[in-house]
C-alpha positions in Angstrom: 17.8 13.9 30.0 15.1 14.8 32.7 11.8 13.2 33.4 10.1 16.1 32.1 11.8 15.9 28.8 11.1 11.8 28.5 7.4 12.5 29.3 7.4 15.4 26.7 9.0 12.8 24.1 6.0 10.0 24.9 3.5 12.6 24.6 4.6 13.6 21.3 5.0 10.2 20.2 1.5 9.3 21.3 0.2 12.5 19.5 1.6 11.1 16.0 0.2 7.5 16.8 -3.1 9.2 17.7 -3.2 10.6 14.2 -3.0 7.0 12.5 -4.2 4.9 15.3 -7.4 4.5 17.6 -5.1 3.2 20.4 -1.6 4.8 20.5 1.2 3.6 22.7 5.0 4.3 23.0 7.5 3.5 25.6 8.9 0.5 23.9 5.2 -1.0 23.3 4.3 -2.1 19.7 2.2 0.2 17.8 0.0 -2.4 15.5 -2.4 -1.4 12.6 -4.2 -4.8 12.9 -3.9 -5.3 9.2 -1.1 -7.9 9.6 1.2 -9.3 12.1 4.2 -8.1 10.1 3.4 -4.4 10.6 4.8 -3.3 13.9 6.7 -0.5 15.0 8.2 0.1 18.7 9.9 3.3 19.9 11.5 3.4 23.1 12.8 6.5 25.0 16.1 6.5 26.6 17.4 8.6 29.6 20.0 10.2 27.2 17.2 11.5 25.0 17.6 9.0 22.4 14.5 7.4 20.5 15.3 3.6 19.6 13.1 2.5 17.1 12.4 -0.9 15.2 9.8 -1.8 12.7 8.6 -4.9 10.9 6.8 -3.9 7.7 5.7 -6.9 5.5 9.3 -8.6 4.7 11.0 -5.5 5.4 12.8 -4.2 8.6 13.9 -0.8 9.9 15.9 0.0 13.1 18.0 3.1 14.4 18.5 5.6 17.0 17.4 9.2 16.8 18.0 12.0 19.0 15.0 13.6 20.6 15.1 17.5 20.4 11.4 18.6 21.6 10.2 17.0 18.0 9.5 13.5 16.9 12.1 12.9 14.1 11.1 12.7 10.6 12.5 9.2 10.4 10.1 8.1 13.2 7.0 9.7 11.7 7.7 8.3 8.4 7.9 4.6 10.0 4.4 5.3 11.7 3.1 6.3 8.3 4.6 3.2 6.8 3.3 0.9 9.7 -0.1 2.3 9.6 -0.6 2.4 5.8 -3.6 0.0 4.6 
């Protein structure tokens, strides 16, 4: 995966996070909605084009690996929505 593709993946993740948050972050930095310490999402972009995600949503945990094909996978978009839900 090229540096340009990794940058594009980060920008796309930030775009989705901006929709839900005032201060988005990506690249392994947690996304918090500040409603609870138990609502956290971390997404990292690997050099191979994989998005590694881990989320704490209340008592539940979710984690996985998705391949980045120029769009943020639905799985990660759904995690962002769940973490940012009121």
